[in-house]
C-alpha angles and dihedrals in degrees: 000000000000118000108198121190105223108160138034120189113225114198112221138168096219120032095195093051091048092046091053092048096050097041102036103031103027096034096233116162115245106234102169138006105175133161123201101184130325095296102045128067130158119200112179124183134176128212113237110278095005129130089201123075135195130227119203115213133190126212087028127195087236126050116275108262095025096116106095136172101016106158129225112196121216134175095218113034095185092055091044093052092045091052094049096044089046087058091051101263113148100228127179123243118268118278140175138186124252140149090302093050121243110016130188119250140028116318107260094234096041090212129154117304094003109105128054146171129182142210139176133222121236090274094052098256103155125226129189121206113206128190119232105168094177089073092066 
């Protein structure tokens, strides 16, 4: 039996602001923007190349900004960071983990699951971008 993760709920304060951030700055594809009455709106977006989408909800059941550590996997972390920062996303510098814990910079071997950077949406939901070059 396959269990495929297909949707992650992202709690936000302002759906329109979140929609603009994810589509315009992060390059996510807008799948659905549907209203079912004045109190219910579904905005679903998918990161490029992903089988899993996000839905932004306001008012959310969790506090806006409470989603932390969701990983986006890329095959070229330098290109991914350049694309996001080129679109105005405030991304951290690269980092990796070694004997001294979290260390600045690209991992020397650039292997799978070794190099990261992070960014947050306007509500403070935190994302981690992780390099897995073997998926290229």
